[in-house]
C-alpha positions in Angstrom: 0.8 -23.5 24.0 -1.9 -26.1 23.6 -1.3 -29.4 21.9 -3.9 -31.4 20.1 -5.4 -34.7 21.4 -3.1 -36.9 19.2 0.1 -35.3 20.4 -1.1 -35.4 24.0 -2.0 -39.0 23.9 1.3 -39.9 22.4 3.1 -38.0 25.1 1.0 -39.7 27.8 1.8 -43.1 26.3 5.5 -42.4 26.2 5.4 -41.2 29.8 3.5 -44.4 30.9 5.9 -46.6 29.0 8.9 -44.9 30.7 7.3 -45.5 34.1 6.7 -49.2 33.3 10.3 -49.6 32.1 11.7 -47.9 35.3 9.3 -49.9 37.4 8.2 -46.8 39.2 5.0 -44.9 39.7 4.5 -41.3 38.7 6.3 -38.9 41.1 3.5 -36.3 40.7 0.0 -37.3 41.9 -3.3 -35.6 42.7 -5.5 -35.7 45.8 -9.1 -35.0 44.8 -8.8 -35.8 41.1 -10.4 -37.2 39.0 -13.7 -35.6 40.1 -16.9 -34.1 38.9 -18.2 -30.7 40.0 -21.3 -28.6 39.2 -21.2 -24.9 38.2 -24.1 -22.5 37.9 -24.3 -20.7 34.5 -23.3 -17.1 34.2 -20.8 -17.4 37.1 -18.6 -14.3 37.3 -14.8 -14.3 36.7 -12.8 -15.5 39.6 -15.4 -18.0 40.9 -13.5 -21.0 42.4 -15.3 -24.1 41.3 -12.9 -26.8 42.7 -9.8 -27.3 44.9 -7.4 -30.2 44.9 -3.9 -31.1 46.2 -0.8 -31.8 44.2 1.5 -34.4 45.8 5.2 -34.2 44.8 8.2 -36.4 45.4 10.5 -35.4 48.3 12.7 -32.4 47.4 10.7 -31.6 44.3 8.7 -28.4 43.6 6.1 -27.6 41.1 7.5 -26.3 37.8 6.8 -22.8 36.6 3.5 -22.6 34.6 2.1 -25.8 36.2 -0.4 -27.1 37.0 -2.3 -26.1 33.9 -5.2 -27.3 31.7 -3.5 -29.3 29.0 -6.6 -30.0 27.0 -10.4 -29.8 27.3 -13.4 -31.4 25.7 -14.8 -29.4 24.2 -12.0 -26.8 23.7 -12.6 -23.7 25.9 -10.6 -21.0 27.7 -13.3 -20.4 30.4 -11.3 -22.1 33.2 -8.0 -21.6 34.8 -5.8 -23.7 37.2 -3.7 -21.9 39.7 -1.7 -22.7 42.9 -3.0 -21.4 46.2 0.2 -22.5 48.0 2.9 -25.1 47.5 0.5 -28.0 47.5 -3.0 -26.7 47.1 -4.4 -25.8 43.7 -7.8 -24.5 42.5 -9.8 -24.3 39.3 -11.6 -21.0 38.7 -13.6 -19.2 36.1 -11.6 -16.8 33.7 -14.5 -14.8 32.5 -13.3 -14.8 28.9 -16.3 -16.8 27.8 -19.9 -16.4 28.8 -21.0 -19.6 30.6 -24.5 -19.6 29.2 -26.5 -22.8 29.7 -28.8 -22.2 26.8 -26.0 -21.2 24.3 -23.0 -23.5 24.9 -22.2 -27.1 25.9 -23.2 -28.0 29.4 -20.4 -30.5 30.2 -16.6 -29.8 30.1 -13.8 -32.4 30.7 -10.6 -30.6 31.7 -7.2 -32.5 31.6 -5.1 -31.1 34.4 -1.3 -31.6 33.9 1.3 -31.0 36.7 5.1 -31.2 36.2 7.7 -30.7 38.9 11.2 -29.3 38.5 12.7 -32.8 38.0 10.7 -33.3 34.8 8.2 -35.8 36.3 4.5 -35.2 35.8 1.0 -36.3 36.4 -2.3 -36.0 34.5 -5.9 -36.2 35.8 -9.3 -35.0 34.7 -11.9 -32.7 36.2 -15.5 -32.8 34.8 -17.5 -29.6 35.1 -21.3 -29.8 34.8 -23.0 -26.5 33.9 -26.3 -26.2 35.6 -29.3 -24.1 34.5 -30.3 -21.0 36.4 -33.7 -19.4 36.1 -33.0 -16.0 34.5 -35.5 -13.1 34.3 -36.9 -11.8 31.0 -34.8 -9.2 29.1 -36.0 -6.1 27.2 -34.3 -6.2 23.8 -35.3 -2.7 22.6 -33.9 0.5 24.0 -36.8 2.9 23.6 -38.3 4.3 26.8 -39.7 7.7 25.6 -42.9 7.7 23.4 -44.8 10.5 21.7 -48.5 10.8 21.0 -49.9 13.5 18.8 -52.9 15.2 20.3 -56.3 14.2 19.0 -55.0 11.0 17.5 -57.3 8.0 17.3 -57.0 5.5 20.1 -54.8 2.5 19.1 -51.5 0.8 19.5 -48.5 3.1 20.3 -45.8 0.7 21.5 -44.9 -3.1 21.2 -42.1 -4.1 23.6 -39.5 -6.6 22.5 -38.9 -9.0 25.4 -37.1 -12.3 25.5 -37.0 -15.0 28.2 -34.0 -17.3 28.2 -36.2 -20.2 29.3 -38.9 -19.4 26.8 -41.6 -19.2 29.4 -44.9 -17.5 28.9 -44.8 -13.8 29.8 -47.4 -11.5 31.3 -47.4 -7.7 31.1 -48.7 -5.1 33.6 -48.8 -1.3 34.0 -48.0 0.2 37.4 -49.7 2.4 38.3 -52.7 2.1 36.0 -53.3 5.5 34.2 -56.6 6.4 32.6 -56.2 6.7 28.8 -53.6 3.8 28.5 -54.0 0.1 28.6 -52.4 -3.2 27.5 -53.5 -5.5 24.7 -53.2 -9.0 26.2 -53.2 -10.8 22.9 -50.4 -8.7 21.2 -48.7 -7.6 24.5 -48.7 -4.0 23.2 -49.4 -0.6 24.9 -52.5 1.2 23.5 -54.3 4.4 24.1 -58.0 4.3 25.0 -58.9 8.0 24.2 -58.0 11.1 22.3 -55.6 13.5 24.2 -56.0 17.2 24.3 -52.7 19.2 24.6 -54.3 22.1 26.4 -56.5 20.2 28.9 -54.8 16.9 29.5 -51.4 16.4 31.1 -48.6 16.8 28.6 -46.5 14.0 29.9 -47.2 10.6 31.6 -44.8 8.2 33.3 -45.4 4.6 34.5 -43.7 1.3 34.8 -44.2 -1.6 32.3 -43.6 -4.9 34.1 -42.9 -8.3 32.5 -43.1 -11.5 34.5 -42.3 -15.2 33.6 -44.2 -16.4 36.8 -40.9 -16.4 38.8 -39.0 -13.3 37.8 -40.2 -9.8 37.1 -38.5 -6.9 35.4 -39.7 -3.4 34.8 -39.1 -0.5 32.5 -40.1 3.1 33.0 -42.0 4.6 30.0 -42.4 8.3 29.5 -45.2 9.4 27.1 -45.2 13.0 25.8 -48.3 14.5 24.2 -47.4 16.5 21.1 -49.2 19.7 20.3 -50.7 20.2 16.9 -49.5 23.3 15.1 -52.5 25.4 13.9 -51.5 29.1 13.6 -48.7 31.1 12.0 -46.5 33.3 14.3 -47.0 37.1 14.2 -44.1 39.6 14.5 -44.5 42.4 17.0 -41.5 44.5 15.6 -42.4 47.7 13.7 -38.8 49.0 13.0 -36.8 47.0 10.5 -34.0 49.4 9.4 -30.9 50.0 11.7 -27.6 51.9 11.5 -24.5 50.8 13.4 -20.8 51.9 13.2 -18.2 49.5 11.9 -15.8 47.5 14.1 -18.5 46.5 16.6 -17.4 43.6 18.8 -19.0 40.2 18.1 -22.1 39.9 20.3 -23.1 43.5 20.1 -26.9 43.9 20.2 -28.6 45.2 17.0 -32.3 44.6 17.8 -34.7 42.1 19.4 -37.2 40.3 17.2 -40.4 39.0 18.9 -43.1 36.8 17.5 -46.2 35.2 19.1 -48.8 32.6 18.3 -52.4 33.8 18.7 -54.0 30.7 20.1 -51.0 29.7 22.2 -49.3 33.0 23.1 -48.7 31.8 26.6 -46.2 29.2 25.3 -43.7 31.6 23.7 -40.9 29.1 24.3 -42.0 26.9 21.5 -41.2 29.6 18.9 -37.7 29.3 17.4 -35.9 32.0 15.4 -33.4 31.6 12.5 -31.7 34.1 10.3 -30.7 33.8 6.6 -27.0 32.8 5.9 -24.7 35.9 6.2 -21.3 36.7 7.6 -22.2 39.5 10.0 -25.4 38.9 12.0 -26.7 36.1 14.1 -29.9 35.5 16.1 -30.6 33.7 19.4 -32.6 30.6 18.7 -35.1 31.0 21.6 -35.0 34.8 22.5 -34.9 36.3 19.0 -32.0 38.6 20.0 -30.1 39.8 16.8 -26.4 40.4 17.5 -23.2 40.9 15.4 -21.5 37.6 14.6 -18.2 38.8 13.1 -16.1 42.0 12.8 -17.7 44.5 10.3 -15.0 46.4 8.4 -16.4 49.2 6.3 -13.1 49.7 4.6 -12.8 46.4 2.8 -15.1 44.6 0.4 -17.9 43.8 0.3 -18.9 46.6 2.8 -16.6 49.1 1.2 -18.8 49.0 -2.0 -22.2 48.3 -0.3 -22.5 49.0 3.4 -26.1 47.7 3.6 -26.8 44.2 5.0 -30.2 42.7 4.4 -31.2 39.5 6.3 -34.4 37.5 6.6 -35.5 36.4 10.1 -37.8 33.4 10.3 -39.9 32.6 13.3 -41.0 28.9 13.4 -43.7 27.6 15.7 -42.3 24.1 16.4 -44.3 22.0 18.8 -44.0 18.3 18.0 -45.7 18.0 14.6 -45.4 19.9 11.3 -43.9 23.3 11.9 -45.4 26.6 10.8 -43.2 29.7 10.2 -43.3 33.4 9.2 -40.5 35.7 8.0 -39.4 39.4 8.3 -36.6 41.3 6.5 -34.1 43.5 8.5 -31.8 46.1 6.9 -28.6 47.2 8.7 -26.3 50.0 7.4 -22.6 50.0 8.5 -21.0 53.5 8.9 -17.3 54.4 8.6 -15.0 55.5 11.5 -11.4 56.7 11.4 -9.8 53.5 12.5 -7.0 52.9 9.9 -3.5 54.2 10.3 -1.5 55.2 7.3 -0.1 52.2 5.4 3.2 52.6 3.6 4.2 50.5 0.6 6.3 48.8 0.2 6.2 48.3 3.9 9.4 46.3 3.9 11.5 47.5 1.0 14.9 45.9 0.5 17.7 47.8 -1.2 21.1 46.5 -2.1 24.0 49.0 -2.4 27.7 48.3 -3.2 30.2 49.2 -0.6 31.6 51.8 -3.0 28.3 53.8 -3.2 28.9 57.6 -2.9 27.3 59.9 -0.4 24.1 61.7 -1.6 22.8 58.8 -3.6 19.0 58.2 -3.5 18.1 55.0 -1.6 14.3 54.8 -2.0 11.1 56.7 -2.0 8.4 55.8 0.5 4.6 56.1 -0.3 1.9 55.9 2.4 -1.9 55.8 2.1 -5.0 55.5 4.4 -7.6 52.8 3.8 -10.5 54.7 5.4 -13.6 55.3 3.2 -14.4 58.9 4.3 -11.9 61.4 2.6 -11.5 63.3 5.8 -10.0 60.2 7.4 -7.3 59.6 4.7 -4.9 62.6 5.3 -1.4 61.8 6.8 2.1 63.4 7.1 5.8 62.1 7.6 7.4 62.6 10.9 11.0 61.5 10.5 13.5 58.7 9.9 15.0 56.4 12.6 17.9 53.9 12.3 19.8 52.0 15.0 23.5 52.1 14.6 23.5 54.0 11.3 25.7 56.9 12.7 23.6 59.3 10.6 24.5 57.6 7.3 20.9 57.9 6.1 18.4 60.9 6.2 15.2 62.3 4.6 16.0 64.9 2.1 14.2 67.3 2.4 13.5 66.6 6.1 9.6 66.2 5.7 9.8 64.4 2.4 9.6 60.7 1.6 13.0 60.5 0.0 15.7 58.5 1.8 19.3 59.4 0.8 22.9 58.2 1.7 25.0 60.7 3.8 28.2 58.6 4.6 30.4 55.9 3.0 29.5 52.2 3.3 33.0 50.7 3.0 33.2 47.2 4.4 36.7 47.6 5.5 35.9 50.7 7.5 35.8 49.5 11.2 33.0 51.9 12.0 30.6 50.1 9.6 30.9 46.7 11.3 28.5 47.6 14.2 25.4 46.2 12.5 27.2 43.8 10.1 26.8 46.2 7.2 23.0 45.6 7.2 20.9 48.6 8.1 17.2 48.8 9.1 15.5 52.1 8.5 12.0 53.1 9.8 10.0 56.0 8.3 6.9 57.1 10.3 3.6 58.5 8.8 1.0 60.0 11.2 -2.8 60.5 10.6 -3.6 64.2 10.6 -7.0 63.7 12.3 -5.8 61.2 14.9 -2.1 61.3 15.9 -2.4 58.0 17.6 -2.8 56.4 14.2 0.7 55.9 12.8 2.2 53.9 10.0 5.7 52.6 9.4 7.7 51.8 6.4 10.8 49.7 6.9 13.7 50.0 4.5 16.4 47.3 4.8 19.6 48.4 3.2 22.1 45.6 2.5 25.6 46.6 1.6 27.1 44.2 -0.9 30.8 43.6 -0.9 33.1 44.5 -3.8 36.1 42.4 -4.5 39.0 44.8 -4.2 41.9 42.8 -3.0 43.4 39.5 -4.4 44.5 36.7 -2.1 47.9 36.8 -0.6 50.0 33.6 0.2 51.8 33.4 3.5 55.0 32.8 1.6 56.0 33.2 -2.0 57.6 29.7 -2.1 57.3 26.5 -0.1 59.9 23.6 0.2 59.1 20.1 1.4 61.3 16.9 1.6 59.4 13.6 0.9 60.6 10.1 1.6 59.9 7.6 -1.2 58.6 5.2 1.5 55.4 7.4 2.0 52.2 5.9 0.7 49.5 7.5 -1.4 47.2 9.7 0.6 49.9 11.1 2.9 49.8 14.8 3.5 53.2 16.2 2.9 52.5 19.9 3.4 50.1 22.8 2.9 49.9 26.3 1.4 47.7 29.1 2.8 46.4 32.4 1.3 44.3 35.1 2.9 41.9 37.7 1.4 41.7 41.3 2.9 38.2 41.8 1.5 35.4 41.7 4.0 33.3 39.7 4.6 35.9 37.0 4.2 35.3 34.4 1.5 36.7 31.0 1.0 39.9 30.7 -1.0 40.2 27.8 -3.4 43.5 26.3 -4.5 44.6 24.5 -7.7 47.8 23.2 -9.3 48.6 25.1 -12.5 51.8 23.2 -13.5 54.3 20.6 -12.2 53.8 17.4 -10.3 54.4 14.9 -13.2 56.9 12.1 -13.6 57.4 8.4 -13.9 54.9 8.2 -16.6 52.2 9.8 -14.4 50.5 13.1 -15.2 50.0 13.8 -11.5 52.0 12.6 -8.5 50.5 15.1 -6.1 46.9 16.1 -5.2 46.0 19.6 -3.9 43.0 19.9 -1.6 41.1 22.8 -3.2 39.6 24.0 0.1 42.4 23.4 2.7 45.4 23.8 0.5 46.9 20.5 1.7 49.4 18.8 -0.7 48.7 15.0 -0.7 50.5 12.2 -2.4 48.4 10.9 -5.3 50.7 7.9 -5.8 53.8 6.6 -4.1 57.0 8.5 -5.0 60.0 6.7 -6.5 63.5 8.0 -6.1 64.7 5.7 -8.8 62.8 7.7 -11.5 64.7 10.4 -13.4 62.9 13.2 -11.7 63.5 13.5 -8.0 62.7 17.3 -7.6 59.2 18.6 -8.4 58.2 22.2 -8.7 54.5 23.0 -8.4 52.9 26.3 -9.4 49.8 26.8 -7.2 47.1 29.3 -7.8 44.8 30.7 -5.1 41.4 32.2 -6.1 39.0 34.1 -3.8 35.3 33.3 -3.5 33.9 36.2 -5.5 31.4 34.6 -8.0 31.4 37.6 -10.4 34.9 39.0 -10.5 37.3 36.6 -8.8 40.9 37.6 -8.1 43.9 35.2 -7.8 47.5 34.9 -6.8 50.2 32.2 -7.4 53.0 30.6 -5.3 55.7 27.9 -6.0 56.2 24.7 -4.1 59.4 22.7 -4.4 59.2 19.0 -3.4 62.4 16.9 -3.0 62.1 13.1 -3.1 64.5 11.5 -0.6 65.9 8.0 -1.4 64.9 5.0 0.8 65.1 1.3 0.8 61.8 0.5 -0.8 62.5 -2.1 -3.5 62.5 -5.8 -2.5 65.1 -8.3 -4.0 64.2 -10.0 -7.3 65.6 -13.5 -7.6 65.4 -16.2 -10.3 64.6 -18.9 -11.0 61.4 -19.1 -9.0 59.1 -22.0 -8.5 61.7 -24.5 -9.7 61.1 -28.3 -9.6 64.2 -30.4 -8.6 64.8 -34.1 -8.1 67.2 -35.4 -5.5 68.2 -39.1 -5.1 68.0 -40.2 -1.5 71.6 -41.3 -1.4 73.0 -37.9 -2.6 76.2 -37.0 -0.8 76.4 -34.1 1.6 77.6 -30.8 0.1 76.5 -31.7 -3.4 74.9 -28.8 -5.4 71.3 -30.1 -6.1 71.0 -30.5 -9.8 73.3 -27.5 -10.3 70.7 -25.1 -9.0 72.1 -21.5 -8.8 70.0 -18.6 -7.3 70.7 -15.1 -8.7 69.3 -11.9 -7.1 69.1 -8.2 -7.9 67.9 -5.1 -6.1 67.3 -1.6 -7.6 68.4 0.2 -4.4 70.8 -2.2 -2.8 74.3 -3.5 -3.7 75.1 -7.2 -4.4 76.6 -7.6 -1.0 73.4 -6.7 0.9 71.5 -10.0 0.4 70.7 -12.5 3.2 69.4 -16.0 2.3 67.4 -18.2 4.6 65.1 -21.2 4.3 61.8 -21.3 6.3 62.2 -24.0 9.0 58.7 -25.4 8.5 59.5 -26.2 4.8 63.1 -27.4 5.5 62.2 -30.5 7.5 65.2 -32.0 9.3 67.4 -29.2 7.8 68.4 -31.2 4.7 69.0 -28.2 2.5 71.3 -25.1 2.9 72.7 -22.4 0.6 76.4 -22.2 -0.2 76.5 -18.5 0.8 74.0 -17.3 3.5 74.8 -13.6 2.9 77.1 -11.0 1.2 76.6 -12.1 -2.4 73.9 -12.0 -5.0 74.7 -15.5 -6.3 74.4 -18.7 -4.2 73.9 -22.4 -4.7 71.5 -24.9 -3.1 73.4 -27.7 -1.3 72.5 -30.9 0.6 73.3 -30.4 4.2 72.0 -33.5 5.9 71.6 -37.0 4.3 68.2 -38.7 3.9 67.4 -41.6 6.3 64.2 -43.3 5.2 65.3 -46.8 6.4 65.2 -45.9 10.1 62.0 -43.8 9.8 63.7 -40.5 10.5 62.6 -39.1 7.1 59.1 -39.9 5.8 58.6 -36.9 3.5 59.5 -37.4 -0.2 58.2 -34.0 -1.4 59.6 -30.7 -0.2 58.4 -27.2 -1.0 61.2 -24.8 0.3 60.3 -21.2 1.1 63.4 -19.1 0.6 63.4 -15.6 2.1 65.9 -13.2 0.5 66.5 -9.9 2.4 68.6 -6.9 1.5 69.4 -6.1 5.2 73.0 -7.4 5.2 74.2 -3.8 5.5 73.0 -2.7 8.9 73.3 1.0 8.2 70.6 1.0 5.6 67.6 1.2 8.0 64.5 -0.8 7.1 64.9 -3.9 4.9 62.8 -5.5 2.1 62.3 -9.2 1.7 61.6 -11.4 -1.4 60.3 -14.9 -1.4 61.3 -17.9 -3.7 59.7 -21.3 -3.9 61.7 -24.4 -4.7 59.9 -27.8 -5.1 62.2 -30.8 -4.4 61.2 -34.5 -5.0 63.3 -37.1 -3.2 63.5 -40.4 -5.3 65.0 -43.8 -4.9 67.6 -44.2 -7.8 67.1 -48.0 -7.8 63.4 -47.7 -8.5 62.9 -44.3 -10.2 64.1 -42.9 -13.5 65.6 -39.5 -12.7 64.9 -36.7 -15.1 68.0 -34.5 -14.8 66.7 -31.6 -16.9 65.3 -28.6 -15.1 63.4 -27.3 -18.1 59.7 -27.0 -16.9 57.2 -29.0 -18.9 53.5 -28.6 -19.2 51.3 -31.7 -19.7 47.8 -31.2 -21.0 45.3 -34.0 -20.1 41.9 -34.0 -21.8 39.2 -35.8 -19.8 35.9 -36.6 -21.3 33.1 -37.3 -18.9 29.4 -38.1 -19.5 27.5 -35.8 -17.3 24.1 -37.5 -17.9 22.5 -38.7 -14.7 19.0 -40.1 -14.1 18.8 -38.1 -10.9 18.8 -34.7 -12.8 15.5 -32.9 -12.8 15.4 -32.1 -16.5 15.6 -35.8 -17.4 12.2 -36.6 -15.8 10.8 -33.3 -17.0 11.6 -34.1 -20.6 10.3 -37.7 -20.2 7.0 -36.4 -18.8 6.6 -33.7 -21.4 7.2 -36.2 -24.2 4.8 -38.7 -22.8 2.0 -36.0 -22.5 2.7 -34.9 -26.2 2.4 -38.5 -27.4 -0.8 -39.1 -25.4 -2.3 -35.8 -26.9 -1.3 -36.9 -30.4 -2.9 -40.4 -29.9 -6.1 -38.8 -28.5 -6.3 -36.5 -31.5 -5.9 -39.4 -34.0 -8.5 -41.5 -32.2 -10.9 -38.5 -32.3 -10.5 -38.0 -36.0 -10.8 -41.8 -36.6 -14.1 -42.0 -34.7 -15.4 -38.9 -36.5 -14.6 -40.6 -39.9 -16.2 -43.9 -38.9 -19.4 -42.1 -37.8 -19.9 -41.0 -41.4 -19.6 -44.6 -42.8 -22.4 -47.1 -42.8 -21.3 -50.4 -41.3 -23.2 -53.4 -42.6 -20.9 -56.1 -41.2 -22.5 -55.9 -37.8 -26.1 -55.6 -38.8 -28.4 -58.6 -39.5 -29.9 -58.5 -42.9 -33.6 -59.4 -43.2 -34.4 -62.7 -44.7 -35.3 -62.6 -48.4 -38.9 -63.4 -49.3 -39.8 -64.9 -52.4 -43.2 -63.2 -52.3 -43.3 -59.4 -52.5 -45.6 -58.1 -49.8 -45.5 -54.4 -50.7 -44.9 -53.4 -54.3 -42.3 -50.7 -54.9 -43.8 -47.5 -56.1 -42.4 -44.2 -57.3 -41.9 -41.5 -54.7 -45.0 -39.3 -54.3 -45.1 -35.9 -55.8 -45.4 -32.9 -53.6 -47.7 -30.0 -54.4 -46.7 -26.7 -52.6 -49.2 -24.0 -52.1 -48.0 -20.6 -51.2 -50.4 -17.8 -50.2 -49.0 -14.3 -49.9 -50.9 -11.7 -47.9 -49.7 -8.1 -48.0 -50.0 -5.8 -45.0 -50.0 -2.0 -45.5 -48.4 -0.6 -42.3 -49.9 2.6 -41.0 -47.5 4.7 -38.9 -49.7 6.6 -36.3 -47.1 8.1 -33.9 -43.8 10.1 -33.8 -40.9 10.2 -31.4 -37.4 11.6 -31.2 -34.5 9.1 -31.1 -32.4 10.0 -27.9 -29.1 9.1 -29.5 -29.3 10.5 -33.1 -31.9 13.2 -32.2 -33.8 12.3 -35.4 -37.6 12.0 -35.6 -39.0 8.6 -36.4 -42.6 7.3 -37.0 -44.0 4.1 -35.4 -47.1 1.8 -35.5 -48.6 1.6 -32.1 -49.9 -2.0 -32.7 -47.2 -3.8 -34.7 -44.2 -1.8 -33.3 -42.8 -1.0 -36.8 -40.7 2.1 -37.1 -39.1 4.3 -39.8 -37.3 7.6 -40.1 -39.6 10.4 -40.9 -37.5 11.8 -43.7 -37.2 8.4 -45.5 -39.5 5.5 -46.3 -37.2 2.8 -44.9 -38.6 0.8 -42.0 -36.2 0.8 -39.1 -37.7 -2.0 -37.0 -40.9 -4.1 -37.1 -42.4 -7.0 -35.4 -42.2 -10.4 -37.0 -44.9 -10.8 -39.7 -46.8 -14.0 -40.0 -44.7 -16.7 -41.5 -45.6 -18.3 -44.8 -47.2 -21.7 -44.6 -47.0 -24.5 -47.1 -49.5 -27.2 -48.0 -47.8 -30.4 -49.3 -50.0 -32.8 -51.2 -48.9 -36.2 -52.4 -50.0 -37.4 -55.8 -50.0 -40.9 -57.1 -50.4 -41.9 -60.6 -53.6 -43.6 -61.8 -51.7 -46.7 -62.5 -50.4 -46.8 -59.0 -53.8 -46.4 -57.6 -55.1 -49.1 -59.8 -52.4 -51.4 -58.6 -53.4 -50.7 -55.0 -57.0 -51.8 -55.6 -58.4 -54.6 -53.7 -58.5 -57.0 -56.7 -54.7 -57.0 -57.1 -53.6 -56.2 -53.5 -51.9 -59.0 -51.7 -52.6 -57.3 -48.4 -55.2 -58.1 -45.9 -58.3 -56.1 -45.2 -56.6 -53.6 -42.9 -54.0 -52.6 -45.5 -56.8 -52.1 -48.1 -58.7 -49.8 -45.8 -55.5 -47.8 -45.2 -54.9 -47.2 -48.8 -58.5 -46.3 -49.4 -58.5 -43.7 -46.6 -55.4 -42.2 -48.1 -57.1 -41.8 -51.5 -60.0 -40.2 -49.8 -57.8 -37.7 -48.0 -56.0 -36.8 -51.3 -59.4 -36.2 -52.9 -60.5 -33.8 -50.1 -57.3 -31.8 -50.4 -57.7 -31.5 -54.2 -61.3 -30.4 -53.6 -60.1 -27.6 -51.2 -57.6 -26.4 -53.7 -60.3 -25.8 -56.3 -62.2 -23.4 -54.0 -59.3 -21.1 -53.4 -59.7 -17.9 -55.5 -57.3 -17.6 -58.4 -56.3 -14.0 -57.6 -55.2 -14.8 -54.0 -53.3 -18.0 -54.5 -50.0 -18.9 -56.1 -49.5 -22.6 -57.1 -46.1 -23.8 -57.5 -45.7 -27.4 -58.5 -42.2 -28.6 -57.5 -40.7 -31.9 -56.7 -37.7 -33.0 -54.6 -35.5 -30.4 -53.0 -36.9 -27.5 -55.2 -39.9 -27.4 -52.9 -37.8 -26.2 -50.0 -36.6 -23.1 -51.8 -40.2 -21.8 -52.4 -40.8 -21.5 -48.6 -38.5 -18.4 -48.5 -41.2 -15.9 -49.7 -41.3 -12.5 -47.8 -44.3 -11.5 -45.8 -46.4 -14.5 -46.9 -48.8 -16.9 -45.2 -48.5 -20.7 -46.1 -49.8 -23.9 -44.7 -47.8 -27.1 -44.9 -49.2 -30.5 -44.7 -46.6 -33.3 -44.9 -46.9 -36.3 -47.1 -50.4 -37.7 -46.5 -49.3 -41.0 -47.8 -47.2 -41.4 -44.7 -50.2 -41.1 -42.3 
């Protein structure tokens, strides 16, 4: 495992600090490190680049896995440190990374760490300098075989892809020089210098293409093949095209040989290739034209049974390099029938089921056989007999040469002579071809004899008796019943309880295994219940699923008394208070223990106190055994002053056993708990009552804590909601303020006593609308690909409409209406703006004059517009904007001229 530079530096510092504190030097040192070494690029794996010595303290040895390269700069796995012997180490190349001078860093700093078995270590560095090696050029492409079509124009045929690691200039040469080929020095490509003829020139050339970088030279062998141009169609030499062959020929049987030649190049027959049309029966050799059978031909099955003629097309293709030329011929093959099918009987494997009570002479089955040959003479057959192994002549053909199989003997399962073949019989009926006795057919008849349930099960005994101790637990097997069935083959007998087995408030005390007949205790029996003798009625049923038979048997079970009830004593878990100065032999708070036992007399009880709870034996019972009533007495006084007693609270564990009578066998034990508190009468108020009390204490606790996660979650959620509400309010406030005009922060202009520009009424606007109507001409028709309806369209504007309606579906935008706006001023206003009454300067007067001239020119243009093609609408204010919504109109708008 490698560690990063930070962790390694921290480990190194800690190691140095520990050495300084100890006043010692590292116990592991290196001879030969640090050092710098050079390594040639592309060095193979296993190359040793440097050796050094590891010096250890006396008695120490190098630890497993050391020395090793702890870190490197830059990171690399190209180097490995290994031990040559106990003290000599070496650094070698791993080969996992390609040490390429041109593609990777050229300097590596390796940190070598050595640790001995005492835990001491040392660290030194080795610097590896990668040196450049002059490498030869490298061919990057893989092609070495080239093709040139005959009579092709001279030119470039191959451009090699070559790279030099040192990027030195490259030179190319051909060795040996061959007429017709050359090198283009500028593009470093192979070129042809003449047109090649496939018949007169060599058809293949080979030479070496060498590349040199002035120091290293590499070569590649090039093979150039001249491709023949295909000029003529092949001609077939075969005259017979119809053939007859029998069926069932082996694959590979020769049918005919097809031969084709090329007139101008008949000497090179090998360049003609043959193919056959796809079929299931015939194939052709690709080069020789030999037609053979590909698969088995069966005249007796489809499709040859209906049509025995096979027609195929053979194609001869003249395929020199270049475009192929081909010719075809049709061959017809007729397949004839042979007597090759034996008789086939159906059903060939007939299965018949017969009851074992079937009578002799019954018909089992009828066998039918046919022959699949096509020719009628090959379909005749006859029956030769019936064979059956182990049948003991129980079956026969009746009459002997017929196809009727009958039963001749009984099939009773219980008959020992029928058990030879397990009451399953295999019959074989033979049918022989009349024209060829070697062709035989078989029909197999499998007769299965089914059993009939003839006998009911029989118990091994009509009644069973079992004694059961009441100490047995549930799940105990107390006995079993068994019944057998004489019917063969044997079937499983199942058991069930019909009646009995109830008591002590339980519907079932016993469980009967339905497969094995075992009687199992469903619950623990109790002798103290009123019923101690149980009578079970058990039924056994055989395994016949259709008509099962059954039998019954009785089982008597006697419950035997046993000591199984523990003593029950009261009071239990009593709290008593004892003064520390109580006299010996005193009955503690009048405590009396009374015990009962369902299956034991009052004299059978034994009382004892567990020693661990009765510390220093202070307490004892008045009667240790022989009675069912006893008292708790103080046996030893308390001594708290001397330190002998230090416990003030006692929890006595009283064990009550019913084993006082030794002849009763196993005993049962009950447990009583008595809690005693020792008090000082001078300091404590003694509560003498033994009545238990219950005190309810209600504690209210605030579970809120600032450390709970939900507190901070609710605080953060509430803060985000408040911030969101505040942001929303600020947004709406800013939006409202933006609609109000604020005059408090704006400087008002100083009032002038003299009016510079007189106030005038707003200018009137004159709106001129000109509407030009276009009559769209639809000059084309198309069919809509979605609705399949015909629509008309205008090839210039793009407008469309359905052919069966006048509605326009789609049109290009028409020219928008334009509006001309003219400002008018009253004569009085123009008079006020004259130079005589204007308080303006000369520039202002010229501006007003130019405005009046512009208004006059616009009015003059309006007079020249024909009345039939214009529509004047005089509107003022906002009414002018509504007039601009005219459909398919043209308008010109000129804004208020007075504002220019």
